[in-house]
TORKOL-4160 file (C-alpha; in steps of 0.2 Angstrom, whole numbers, padded with zeros to 4 digits, m for minus):
437
<pt num="1" X="0136" Y="0240" Z="m0084"/>
<pt num="2" X="0123" Y="0247" Z="m0072"/>
<pt num="3" X="0128" Y="0235" Z="m0058"/>
<pt num="4" X="0147" Y="0235" Z="m0059"/>
<pt num="5" X="0151" Y="0242" Z="m0042"/>
<pt num="6" X="0145" Y="0241" Z="m0025"/>
<pt num="7" X="0132" Y="0254" Z="m0019"/>
<pt num="8" X="0126" Y="0258" Z="m0002"/>
<pt num="9" X="0109" Y="0265" Z="0002"/>
<pt num="10" X="0105" Y="0283" Z="0005"/>
<pt num="11" X="0101" Y="0291" Z="0022"/>
<pt num="12" X="0099" Y="0281" Z="0037"/>
<pt num="13" X="0095" Y="0265" Z="0029"/>
<pt num="14" X="0108" Y="0253" Z="0034"/>
<pt num="15" X="0119" Y="0242" Z="0023"/>
<pt num="16" X="0119" Y="0223" Z="0026"/>
<pt num="17" X="0128" Y="0207" Z="0020"/>
<pt num="18" X="0113" Y="0202" Z="0011"/>
<pt num="19" X="0113" Y="0217" Z="0001"/>
<pt num="20" X="0131" Y="0215" Z="m0003"/>
<pt num="21" X="0128" Y="0197" Z="m0009"/>
<pt num="22" X="0113" Y="0202" Z="m0019"/>
<pt num="23" X="0124" Y="0215" Z="m0028"/>
<pt num="24" X="0138" Y="0202" Z="m0031"/>
<pt num="25" X="0125" Y="0190" Z="m0038"/>
<pt num="26" X="0118" Y="0203" Z="m0050"/>
<pt num="27" X="0135" Y="0206" Z="m0057"/>
<pt num="28" X="0136" Y="0187" Z="m0063"/>
<pt num="29" X="0122" Y="0189" Z="m0076"/>
<pt num="30" X="0126" Y="0177" Z="m0091"/>
<pt num="31" X="0129" Y="0187" Z="m0107"/>
<pt num="32" X="0114" Y="0188" Z="m0119"/>
<pt num="33" X="0102" Y="0181" Z="m0106"/>
<pt num="34" X="0084" Y="0189" Z="m0108"/>
<pt num="35" X="0067" Y="0185" Z="m0100"/>
<pt num="36" X="0049" Y="0190" Z="m0103"/>
<pt num="37" X="0046" Y="0201" Z="m0088"/>
<pt num="38" X="0028" Y="0195" Z="m0086"/>
<pt num="39" X="0032" Y="0177" Z="m0087"/>
<pt num="40" X="0046" Y="0179" Z="m0074"/>
<pt num="41" X="0033" Y="0189" Z="m0063"/>
<pt num="42" X="0021" Y="0174" Z="m0064"/>
<pt num="43" X="0035" Y="0162" Z="m0059"/>
<pt num="44" X="0039" Y="0174" Z="m0044"/>
<pt num="45" X="0020" Y="0173" Z="m0039"/>
<pt num="46" X="0020" Y="0154" Z="m0040"/>
<pt num="47" X="0037" Y="0153" Z="m0030"/>
<pt num="48" X="0031" Y="0167" Z="m0018"/>
<pt num="49" X="0031" Y="0156" Z="m0002"/>
<pt num="50" X="0049" Y="0150" Z="m0005"/>
<pt num="51" X="0055" Y="0167" Z="m0010"/>
<pt num="52" X="0048" Y="0174" Z="0007"/>
<pt num="53" X="0038" Y="0189" Z="m0001"/>
<pt num="54" X="0021" Y="0195" Z="0002"/>
<pt num="55" X="0007" Y="0197" Z="m0010"/>
<pt num="56" X="0007" Y="0216" Z="m0006"/>
<pt num="57" X="0026" Y="0216" Z="m0010"/>
<pt num="58" X="0022" Y="0208" Z="m0027"/>
<pt num="59" X="0010" Y="0222" Z="m0030"/>
<pt num="60" X="0024" Y="0234" Z="m0029"/>
<pt num="61" X="0035" Y="0223" Z="m0040"/>
<pt num="62" X="0021" Y="0222" Z="m0053"/>
<pt num="63" X="0020" Y="0241" Z="m0052"/>
<pt num="64" X="0040" Y="0243" Z="m0054"/>
<pt num="65" X="0040" Y="0231" Z="m0069"/>
<pt num="66" X="0027" Y="0243" Z="m0078"/>
<pt num="67" X="0041" Y="0256" Z="m0078"/>
<pt num="68" X="0053" Y="0245" Z="m0088"/>
<pt num="69" X="0051" Y="0250" Z="m0106"/>
<pt num="70" X="0052" Y="0233" Z="m0115"/>
<pt num="71" X="0043" Y="0217" Z="m0112"/>
<pt num="72" X="0060" Y="0208" Z="m0112"/>
<pt num="73" X="0072" Y="0211" Z="m0097"/>
<pt num="74" X="0089" Y="0212" Z="m0105"/>
<pt num="75" X="0106" Y="0219" Z="m0099"/>
<pt num="76" X="0108" Y="0228" Z="m0115"/>
<pt num="77" X="0093" Y="0239" Z="m0112"/>
<pt num="78" X="0098" Y="0243" Z="m0094"/>
<pt num="79" X="0091" Y="0236" Z="m0079"/>
<pt num="80" X="0086" Y="0252" Z="m0068"/>
<pt num="81" X="0069" Y="0259" Z="m0066"/>
<pt num="82" X="0067" Y="0276" Z="m0058"/>
<pt num="83" X="0049" Y="0280" Z="m0054"/>
<pt num="84" X="0044" Y="0294" Z="m0042"/>
<pt num="85" X="0035" Y="0289" Z="m0026"/>
<pt num="86" X="0019" Y="0298" Z="m0033"/>
<pt num="87" X="0019" Y="0288" Z="m0049"/>
<pt num="88" X="0023" Y="0271" Z="m0041"/>
<pt num="89" X="0009" Y="0274" Z="m0029"/>
<pt num="90" X="m0003" Y="0276" Z="m0043"/>
<pt num="91" X="0002" Y="0260" Z="m0051"/>
<pt num="92" X="0002" Y="0251" Z="m0035"/>
<pt num="93" X="m0016" Y="0254" Z="m0033"/>
<pt num="94" X="m0015" Y="0270" Z="m0022"/>
<pt num="95" X="m0003" Y="0262" Z="m0009"/>
<pt num="96" X="0003" Y="0275" Z="0003"/>
<pt num="97" X="0021" Y="0281" Z="0004"/>
<pt num="98" X="0025" Y="0272" Z="0020"/>
<pt num="99" X="0017" Y="0256" Z="0014"/>
<pt num="100" X="0028" Y="0258" Z="m0002"/>
<pt num="101" X="0044" Y="0259" Z="0008"/>
<pt num="102" X="0040" Y="0244" Z="0019"/>
<pt num="103" X="0036" Y="0233" Z="0004"/>
<pt num="104" X="0051" Y="0239" Z="m0006"/>
<pt num="105" X="0062" Y="0234" Z="0009"/>
<pt num="106" X="0054" Y="0217" Z="0008"/>
<pt num="107" X="0058" Y="0215" Z="m0010"/>
<pt num="108" X="0076" Y="0221" Z="m0007"/>
<pt num="109" X="0078" Y="0209" Z="0008"/>
<pt num="110" X="0071" Y="0194" Z="m0003"/>
<pt num="111" X="0085" Y="0198" Z="m0016"/>
<pt num="112" X="0073" Y="0202" Z="m0030"/>
<pt num="113" X="0078" Y="0221" Z="m0033"/>
<pt num="114" X="0092" Y="0232" Z="m0028"/>
<pt num="115" X="0093" Y="0250" Z="m0023"/>
<pt num="116" X="0105" Y="0261" Z="m0033"/>
<pt num="117" X="0103" Y="0277" Z="m0024"/>
<pt num="118" X="0110" Y="0294" Z="m0030"/>
<pt num="119" X="0119" Y="0306" Z="m0020"/>
<pt num="120" X="0104" Y="0315" Z="m0013"/>
<pt num="121" X="0092" Y="0300" Z="m0014"/>
<pt num="122" X="0083" Y="0305" Z="m0029"/>
<pt num="123" X="0078" Y="0294" Z="m0043"/>
<pt num="124" X="0082" Y="0300" Z="m0060"/>
<pt num="125" X="0092" Y="0296" Z="m0076"/>
<pt num="126" X="0106" Y="0306" Z="m0084"/>
<pt num="127" X="0105" Y="0305" Z="m0103"/>
<pt num="128" X="0118" Y="0309" Z="m0116"/>
<pt num="129" X="0116" Y="0320" Z="m0131"/>
<pt num="130" X="0108" Y="0307" Z="m0142"/>
<pt num="131" X="0095" Y="0304" Z="m0128"/>
<pt num="132" X="0101" Y="0287" Z="m0122"/>
<pt num="133" X="0102" Y="0284" Z="m0104"/>
<pt num="134" X="0119" Y="0286" Z="m0098"/>
<pt num="135" X="0117" Y="0283" Z="m0080"/>
<pt num="136" X="0101" Y="0280" Z="m0069"/>
<pt num="137" X="0098" Y="0280" Z="m0051"/>
<pt num="138" X="0083" Y="0270" Z="m0044"/>
<pt num="139" X="0079" Y="0251" Z="m0042"/>
<pt num="140" X="0089" Y="0238" Z="m0051"/>
<pt num="141" X="0080" Y="0223" Z="m0059"/>
<pt num="142" X="0097" Y="0214" Z="m0061"/>
<pt num="143" X="0093" Y="0201" Z="m0047"/>
<pt num="144" X="0078" Y="0196" Z="m0057"/>
<pt num="145" X="0088" Y="0192" Z="m0072"/>
<pt num="146" X="0102" Y="0184" Z="m0062"/>
<pt num="147" X="0090" Y="0172" Z="m0053"/>
<pt num="148" X="0078" Y="0169" Z="m0067"/>
<pt num="149" X="0083" Y="0151" Z="m0069"/>
<pt num="150" X="0082" Y="0148" Z="m0050"/>
<pt num="151" X="0065" Y="0157" Z="m0049"/>
<pt num="152" X="0058" Y="0146" Z="m0063"/>
<pt num="153" X="0064" Y="0130" Z="m0055"/>
<pt num="154" X="0056" Y="0135" Z="m0039"/>
<pt num="155" X="0040" Y="0139" Z="m0047"/>
<pt num="156" X="0040" Y="0123" Z="m0057"/>
<pt num="157" X="0043" Y="0113" Z="m0041"/>
<pt num="158" X="0029" Y="0123" Z="m0032"/>
<pt num="159" X="0017" Y="0119" Z="m0046"/>
<pt num="160" X="0022" Y="0100" Z="m0046"/>
<pt num="161" X="0019" Y="0100" Z="m0027"/>
<pt num="162" X="0003" Y="0108" Z="m0029"/>
<pt num="163" X="m0003" Y="0096" Z="m0042"/>
<pt num="164" X="0003" Y="0081" Z="m0032"/>
<pt num="165" X="m0006" Y="0088" Z="m0016"/>
<pt num="166" X="m0022" Y="0089" Z="m0026"/>
<pt num="167" X="m0020" Y="0071" Z="m0032"/>
<pt num="168" X="m0016" Y="0064" Z="m0015"/>
<pt num="169" X="m0031" Y="0073" Z="m0007"/>
<pt num="170" X="m0042" Y="0067" Z="m0020"/>
<pt num="171" X="m0036" Y="0049" Z="m0018"/>
<pt num="172" X="m0037" Y="0051" Z="0001"/>
<pt num="173" X="m0056" Y="0057" Z="m0001"/>
<pt num="174" X="m0060" Y="0042" Z="m0012"/>
<pt num="175" X="m0051" Y="0030" Z="0000"/>
<pt num="176" X="m0060" Y="0037" Z="0015"/>
<pt num="177" X="m0077" Y="0035" Z="0007"/>
<pt num="178" X="m0073" Y="0017" Z="0001"/>
<pt num="179" X="m0068" Y="0011" Z="0018"/>
<pt num="180" X="m0083" Y="0019" Z="0027"/>
<pt num="181" X="m0095" Y="0011" Z="0015"/>
<pt num="182" X="m0086" Y="m0006" Z="0015"/>
<pt num="183" X="m0087" Y="m0006" Z="0034"/>
<pt num="184" X="m0105" Y="m0002" Z="0033"/>
<pt num="185" X="m0110" Y="m0015" Z="0021"/>
<pt num="186" X="m0099" Y="m0028" Z="0031"/>
<pt num="187" X="m0109" Y="m0024" Z="0047"/>
<pt num="188" X="m0126" Y="m0024" Z="0038"/>
<pt num="189" X="m0122" Y="m0041" Z="0030"/>
<pt num="190" X="m0115" Y="m0049" Z="0045"/>
<pt num="191" X="m0098" Y="m0053" Z="0038"/>
<pt num="192" X="m0087" Y="m0061" Z="0050"/>
<pt num="193" X="m0073" Y="m0050" Z="0057"/>
<pt num="194" X="m0068" Y="m0039" Z="0071"/>
<pt num="195" X="m0076" Y="m0023" Z="0063"/>
<pt num="196" X="m0076" Y="m0013" Z="0079"/>
<pt num="197" X="m0057" Y="m0015" Z="0079"/>
<pt num="198" X="m0056" Y="m0011" Z="0061"/>
<pt num="199" X="m0067" Y="0005" Z="0063"/>
<pt num="200" X="m0056" Y="0010" Z="0078"/>
<pt num="201" X="m0040" Y="0008" Z="0067"/>
<pt num="202" X="m0049" Y="0019" Z="0053"/>
<pt num="203" X="m0053" Y="0032" Z="0066"/>
<pt num="204" X="m0035" Y="0032" Z="0072"/>
<pt num="205" X="m0028" Y="0035" Z="0055"/>
<pt num="206" X="m0040" Y="0049" Z="0051"/>
<pt num="207" X="m0035" Y="0057" Z="0067"/>
<pt num="208" X="m0017" Y="0060" Z="0060"/>
<pt num="209" X="m0025" Y="0072" Z="0047"/>
<pt num="210" X="m0024" Y="0091" Z="0051"/>
<pt num="211" X="m0025" Y="0107" Z="0042"/>
<pt num="212" X="m0007" Y="0110" Z="0040"/>
<pt num="213" X="m0003" Y="0093" Z="0034"/>
<pt num="214" X="0011" Y="0091" Z="0022"/>
<pt num="215" X="0013" Y="0080" Z="0006"/>
<pt num="216" X="0023" Y="0068" Z="0017"/>
<pt num="217" X="0010" Y="0067" Z="0030"/>
<pt num="218" X="m0005" Y="0064" Z="0018"/>
<pt num="219" X="0005" Y="0051" Z="0009"/>
<pt num="220" X="0009" Y="0042" Z="0025"/>
<pt num="221" X="m0010" Y="0043" Z="0029"/>
<pt num="222" X="m0015" Y="0037" Z="0011"/>
<pt num="223" X="m0003" Y="0022" Z="0012"/>
<pt num="224" X="m0010" Y="0017" Z="0028"/>
<pt num="225" X="m0029" Y="0019" Z="0022"/>
<pt num="226" X="m0025" Y="0010" Z="0006"/>
<pt num="227" X="m0018" Y="m0005" Z="0016"/>
<pt num="228" X="m0033" Y="m0005" Z="0027"/>
<pt num="229" X="m0045" Y="m0005" Z="0012"/>
<pt num="230" X="m0035" Y="m0019" Z="0005"/>
<pt num="231" X="m0038" Y="m0029" Z="0021"/>
<pt num="232" X="m0056" Y="m0025" Z="0021"/>
<pt num="233" X="m0059" Y="m0030" Z="0003"/>
<pt num="234" X="m0050" Y="m0046" Z="0006"/>
<pt num="235" X="m0061" Y="m0050" Z="0020"/>
<pt num="236" X="m0076" Y="m0046" Z="0010"/>
<pt num="237" X="m0069" Y="m0056" Z="m0005"/>
<pt num="238" X="m0066" Y="m0071" Z="0006"/>
<pt num="239" X="m0085" Y="m0070" Z="0011"/>
<pt num="240" X="m0090" Y="m0069" Z="m0007"/>
<pt num="241" X="m0079" Y="m0082" Z="m0014"/>
<pt num="242" X="m0084" Y="m0094" Z="0000"/>
<pt num="243" X="m0102" Y="m0092" Z="m0004"/>
<pt num="244" X="m0098" Y="m0095" Z="m0023"/>
<pt num="245" X="m0087" Y="m0110" Z="m0018"/>
<pt num="246" X="m0101" Y="m0118" Z="m0007"/>
<pt num="247" X="m0113" Y="m0117" Z="m0021"/>
<pt num="248" X="m0101" Y="m0124" Z="m0034"/>
<pt num="249" X="m0096" Y="m0138" Z="m0022"/>
<pt num="250" X="m0114" Y="m0142" Z="m0018"/>
<pt num="251" X="m0117" Y="m0145" Z="m0037"/>
<pt num="252" X="m0100" Y="m0155" Z="m0038"/>
<pt num="253" X="m0106" Y="m0166" Z="m0023"/>
<pt num="254" X="m0122" Y="m0171" Z="m0032"/>
<pt num="255" X="m0113" Y="m0175" Z="m0048"/>
<pt num="256" X="m0100" Y="m0186" Z="m0039"/>
<pt num="257" X="m0114" Y="m0195" Z="m0029"/>
<pt num="258" X="m0123" Y="m0199" Z="m0046"/>
<pt num="259" X="m0108" Y="m0204" Z="m0056"/>
<pt num="260" X="m0092" Y="m0208" Z="m0046"/>
<pt num="261" X="m0094" Y="m0211" Z="m0027"/>
<pt num="262" X="m0075" Y="m0213" Z="m0025"/>
<pt num="263" X="m0063" Y="m0200" Z="m0018"/>
<pt num="264" X="m0058" Y="m0185" Z="m0027"/>
<pt num="265" X="m0041" Y="m0192" Z="m0028"/>
<pt num="266" X="m0046" Y="m0203" Z="m0042"/>
<pt num="267" X="m0041" Y="m0189" Z="m0053"/>
<pt num="268" X="m0024" Y="m0187" Z="m0044"/>
<pt num="269" X="m0015" Y="m0203" Z="m0048"/>
<pt num="270" X="0002" Y="m0195" Z="m0041"/>
<pt num="271" X="m0006" Y="m0193" Z="m0024"/>
<pt num="272" X="m0014" Y="m0210" Z="m0024"/>
<pt num="273" X="0003" Y="m0218" Z="m0029"/>
<pt num="274" X="0012" Y="m0208" Z="m0015"/>
<pt num="275" X="m0001" Y="m0212" Z="m0001"/>
<pt num="276" X="m0009" Y="m0228" Z="m0007"/>
<pt num="277" X="m0026" Y="m0231" Z="m0015"/>
<pt num="278" X="m0033" Y="m0236" Z="0002"/>
<pt num="279" X="m0028" Y="m0220" Z="0010"/>
<pt num="280" X="m0035" Y="m0209" Z="m0004"/>
<pt num="281" X="m0052" Y="m0219" Z="m0003"/>
<pt num="282" X="m0052" Y="m0217" Z="0015"/>
<pt num="283" X="m0050" Y="m0198" Z="0014"/>
<pt num="284" X="m0064" Y="m0197" Z="0000"/>
<pt num="285" X="m0076" Y="m0207" Z="0011"/>
<pt num="286" X="m0072" Y="m0196" Z="0026"/>
<pt num="287" X="m0075" Y="m0180" Z="0015"/>
<pt num="288" X="m0092" Y="m0187" Z="0008"/>
<pt num="289" X="m0097" Y="m0192" Z="0026"/>
<pt num="290" X="m0094" Y="m0174" Z="0032"/>
<pt num="291" X="m0103" Y="m0167" Z="0017"/>
<pt num="292" X="m0118" Y="m0177" Z="0022"/>
<pt num="293" X="m0117" Y="m0171" Z="0040"/>
<pt num="294" X="m0116" Y="m0153" Z="0033"/>
<pt num="295" X="m0132" Y="m0156" Z="0024"/>
<pt num="296" X="m0140" Y="m0163" Z="0039"/>
<pt num="297" X="m0135" Y="m0147" Z="0049"/>
<pt num="298" X="m0142" Y="m0136" Z="0035"/>
<pt num="299" X="m0159" Y="m0144" Z="0036"/>
<pt num="300" X="m0172" Y="m0135" Z="0046"/>
<pt num="301" X="m0186" Y="m0141" Z="0056"/>
<pt num="302" X="m0197" Y="m0146" Z="0041"/>
<pt num="303" X="m0183" Y="m0156" Z="0033"/>
<pt num="304" X="m0179" Y="m0143" Z="0019"/>
<pt num="305" X="m0161" Y="m0139" Z="0014"/>
<pt num="306" X="m0154" Y="m0122" Z="0011"/>
<pt num="307" X="m0159" Y="m0113" Z="0027"/>
<pt num="308" X="m0146" Y="m0106" Z="0039"/>
<pt num="309" X="m0127" Y="m0104" Z="0035"/>
<pt num="310" X="m0120" Y="m0116" Z="0023"/>
<pt num="311" X="m0103" Y="m0124" Z="0025"/>
<pt num="312" X="m0091" Y="m0130" Z="0011"/>
<pt num="313" X="m0087" Y="m0148" Z="0009"/>
<pt num="314" X="m0069" Y="m0143" Z="0009"/>
<pt num="315" X="m0071" Y="m0137" Z="0026"/>
<pt num="316" X="m0068" Y="m0153" Z="0036"/>
<pt num="317" X="m0070" Y="m0156" Z="0054"/>
<pt num="318" X="m0054" Y="m0161" Z="0063"/>
<pt num="319" X="m0054" Y="m0170" Z="0080"/>
<pt num="320" X="m0052" Y="m0153" Z="0088"/>
<pt num="321" X="m0066" Y="m0143" Z="0078"/>
<pt num="322" X="m0069" Y="m0134" Z="0061"/>
<pt num="323" X="m0054" Y="m0129" Z="0051"/>
<pt num="324" X="m0059" Y="m0114" Z="0039"/>
<pt num="325" X="m0054" Y="m0115" Z="0021"/>
<pt num="326" X="m0050" Y="m0101" Z="0009"/>
<pt num="327" X="m0053" Y="m0096" Z="m0009"/>
<pt num="328" X="m0041" Y="m0103" Z="m0021"/>
<pt num="329" X="m0037" Y="m0086" Z="m0029"/>
<pt num="330" X="m0032" Y="m0080" Z="m0012"/>
<pt num="331" X="m0021" Y="m0095" Z="m0009"/>
<pt num="332" X="m0012" Y="m0092" Z="m0025"/>
<pt num="333" X="m0010" Y="m0073" Z="m0022"/>
<pt num="334" X="m0002" Y="m0077" Z="m0005"/>
<pt num="335" X="0009" Y="m0091" Z="m0011"/>
<pt num="336" X="0013" Y="m0088" Z="m0029"/>
<pt num="337" X="0028" Y="m0100" Z="m0029"/>
<pt num="338" X="0016" Y="m0116" Z="m0028"/>
<pt num="339" X="0010" Y="m0112" Z="m0046"/>
<pt num="340" X="0027" Y="m0118" Z="m0054"/>
<pt num="341" X="0024" Y="m0135" Z="m0047"/>
<pt num="342" X="0007" Y="m0138" Z="m0055"/>
<pt num="343" X="0003" Y="m0147" Z="m0071"/>
<pt num="344" X="0010" Y="m0138" Z="m0085"/>
<pt num="345" X="0018" Y="m0125" Z="m0073"/>
<pt num="346" X="0002" Y="m0117" Z="m0067"/>
<pt num="347" X="m0012" Y="m0120" Z="m0055"/>
<pt num="348" X="m0030" Y="m0118" Z="m0062"/>
<pt num="349" X="m0040" Y="m0127" Z="m0049"/>
<pt num="350" X="m0040" Y="m0136" Z="m0032"/>
<pt num="351" X="m0035" Y="m0153" Z="m0041"/>
<pt num="352" X="m0019" Y="m0144" Z="m0049"/>
<pt num="353" X="m0015" Y="m0137" Z="m0031"/>
<pt num="354" X="m0016" Y="m0154" Z="m0023"/>
<pt num="355" X="m0005" Y="m0161" Z="m0037"/>
<pt num="356" X="0007" Y="m0147" Z="m0034"/>
<pt num="357" X="0007" Y="m0150" Z="m0016"/>
<pt num="358" X="0012" Y="m0168" Z="m0018"/>
<pt num="359" X="0027" Y="m0163" Z="m0028"/>
<pt num="360" X="0032" Y="m0150" Z="m0016"/>
<pt num="361" X="0029" Y="m0162" Z="m0002"/>
<pt num="362" X="0042" Y="m0174" Z="m0010"/>
<pt num="363" X="0054" Y="m0160" Z="m0014"/>
<pt num="364" X="0054" Y="m0153" Z="0004"/>
<pt num="365" X="0057" Y="m0171" Z="0011"/>
<pt num="366" X="0040" Y="m0172" Z="0020"/>
<pt num="367" X="0035" Y="m0191" Z="0022"/>
<pt num="368" X="0019" Y="m0198" Z="0014"/>
<pt num="369" X="0013" Y="m0202" Z="0032"/>
<pt num="370" X="0015" Y="m0184" Z="0038"/>
<pt num="371" X="0005" Y="m0178" Z="0023"/>
<pt num="372" X="m0008" Y="m0191" Z="0025"/>
<pt num="373" X="m0011" Y="m0186" Z="0043"/>
<pt num="374" X="m0012" Y="m0168" Z="0038"/>
<pt num="375" X="m0025" Y="m0172" Z="0025"/>
<pt num="376" X="m0035" Y="m0182" Z="0038"/>
<pt num="377" X="m0034" Y="m0168" Z="0051"/>
<pt num="378" X="m0037" Y="m0153" Z="0039"/>
<pt num="379" X="m0045" Y="m0159" Z="0023"/>
<pt num="380" X="m0036" Y="m0161" Z="0007"/>
<pt num="381" X="m0038" Y="m0143" Z="0001"/>
<pt num="382" X="m0032" Y="m0136" Z="0017"/>
<pt num="383" X="m0017" Y="m0148" Z="0018"/>
<pt num="384" X="m0012" Y="m0142" Z="0001"/>
<pt num="385" X="m0014" Y="m0124" Z="0006"/>
<pt num="386" X="m0003" Y="m0127" Z="0021"/>
<pt num="387" X="0011" Y="m0135" Z="0009"/>
<pt num="388" X="0010" Y="m0120" Z="m0002"/>
<pt num="389" X="0013" Y="m0109" Z="0013"/>
<pt num="390" X="0027" Y="m0120" Z="0019"/>
<pt num="391" X="0035" Y="m0118" Z="0002"/>
<pt num="392" X="0033" Y="m0099" Z="0003"/>
<pt num="393" X="0041" Y="m0098" Z="0020"/>
<pt num="394" X="0054" Y="m0112" Z="0016"/>
<pt num="395" X="0069" Y="m0101" Z="0020"/>
<pt num="396" X="0062" Y="m0099" Z="0038"/>
<pt num="397" X="0058" Y="m0117" Z="0042"/>
<pt num="398" X="0072" Y="m0129" Z="0046"/>
<pt num="399" X="0061" Y="m0146" Z="0045"/>
<pt num="400" X="0046" Y="m0145" Z="0034"/>
<pt num="401" X="0040" Y="m0162" Z="0039"/>
<pt num="402" X="0042" Y="m0158" Z="0058"/>
<pt num="403" X="0033" Y="m0141" Z="0055"/>
<pt num="404" X="0019" Y="m0150" Z="0046"/>
<pt num="405" X="0017" Y="m0163" Z="0060"/>
<pt num="406" X="0016" Y="m0149" Z="0073"/>
<pt num="407" X="0002" Y="m0140" Z="0063"/>
<pt num="408" X="m0007" Y="m0156" Z="0061"/>
<pt num="409" X="m0007" Y="m0159" Z="0079"/>
<pt num="410" X="m0013" Y="m0142" Z="0083"/>
<pt num="411" X="m0027" Y="m0144" Z="0070"/>
<pt num="412" X="m0033" Y="m0160" Z="0078"/>
<pt num="413" X="m0033" Y="m0151" Z="0095"/>
<pt num="414" X="m0042" Y="m0136" Z="0087"/>
<pt num="415" X="m0028" Y="m0124" Z="0091"/>
<pt num="416" X="m0023" Y="m0120" Z="0072"/>
<pt num="417" X="m0031" Y="m0109" Z="0059"/>
<pt num="418" X="m0024" Y="m0106" Z="0042"/>
<pt num="419" X="m0030" Y="m0088" Z="0040"/>
<pt num="420" X="m0017" Y="m0079" Z="0050"/>
<pt num="421" X="m0002" Y="m0088" Z="0041"/>
<pt num="422" X="m0011" Y="m0085" Z="0024"/>
<pt num="423" X="m0015" Y="m0067" Z="0027"/>
<pt num="424" X="0003" Y="m0064" Z="0033"/>
<pt num="425" X="0010" Y="m0071" Z="0017"/>
<pt num="426" X="m0003" Y="m0061" Z="0007"/>
<pt num="427" X="0002" Y="m0045" Z="0014"/>
<pt num="428" X="0020" Y="m0048" Z="0012"/>
<pt num="429" X="0017" Y="m0053" Z="m0007"/>
<pt num="430" X="0007" Y="m0038" Z="m0011"/>
<pt num="431" X="0014" Y="m0022" Z="m0018"/>
<pt num="432" X="0009" Y="m0012" Z="m0002"/>
<pt num="433" X="0017" Y="m0026" Z="0009"/>
<pt num="434" X="0033" Y="m0026" Z="m0001"/>
<pt num="435" X="0034" Y="m0007" Z="0000"/>
<pt num="436" X="0031" Y="m0007" Z="0019"/>
<pt num="437" X="0044" Y="m0020" Z="0021"/>
């Protein structure tokens, strides 16, 4: 074997432990292993940063490989190339002798080639009578063959990281664009929300980006931007869904007034049985009275309706002020457990949610009077939403009845809003929230 013994460099070039380790590694080549020299060279180019070589050093390695007589590097064909400096300089794009020596040293230090110097430092081959190379002195490519699998794995990882980095940057660009334009449309349309604070958070997240950002840095920024985009979309969806619900409930009010003036609980016998027909009708009359007040507030000076902001009939006025309602879809996303208690094991509309809330009320030991007071203070839809939230947080609440009465008292005093509780549950139930938790 060409590399069966330790060799030291010629002249004043020092020996190092790294050279010794490379020589020992080169002796551990697996029998029969071969590699295409150009495919292996492309892998080295991909893995260049990890291998610690420069692009000029790769130019020299490219030139050295051209002196290997076959396309496949194999131990059986020999692993020594022995070009003169003049020939090597020509194939290295006219590189000067001093520059050649410097970059050859880089390849040796990186453990990609070995020096096998002759007694006088010349590079040559001694052949037998048949013309076969018997012994050669020059540069050994044995480390390339010994480290072929390692180099290919490093190259594959570099390629995968580059593709991942490209994908993350692409997603990051799209997410930045989405957030910027969503904030703009929210400001132009006058959507409720602290958009100045949201814009500040957006700027702070972008401030963490820098030119030398790693995949981990970009992934962290992308996760935060994705969560911020979800929050913004939720706020805009709440606005959109609220407008749709207002229009739908306005039509429902006219239908109820023409066909059945009784409470919406006429379609919910379980709740009426629990609370009593008188209580249900009282809630219905209160809701319709507030709906009439809403229409009065919506009228302009000429007595026409439809001017100015509209309010949902399911947004009652408690003694302490207005309590904002939220779309059913958002409630079900934030509180998915309530669906199992609806008719047929699902909740498809507000009536199903209120029916499920009565079942949950009984299951959690909340008294009918406590739930009746909550309906009076918050409105039936909001009371059902609160019951869904209590069910979702059941493991953290010792007394569901006492907790509901406390929320009812705060709602009557204008000190309670469903939004923070609902959005907290929504974030914790979303995939991004579970990941963060």
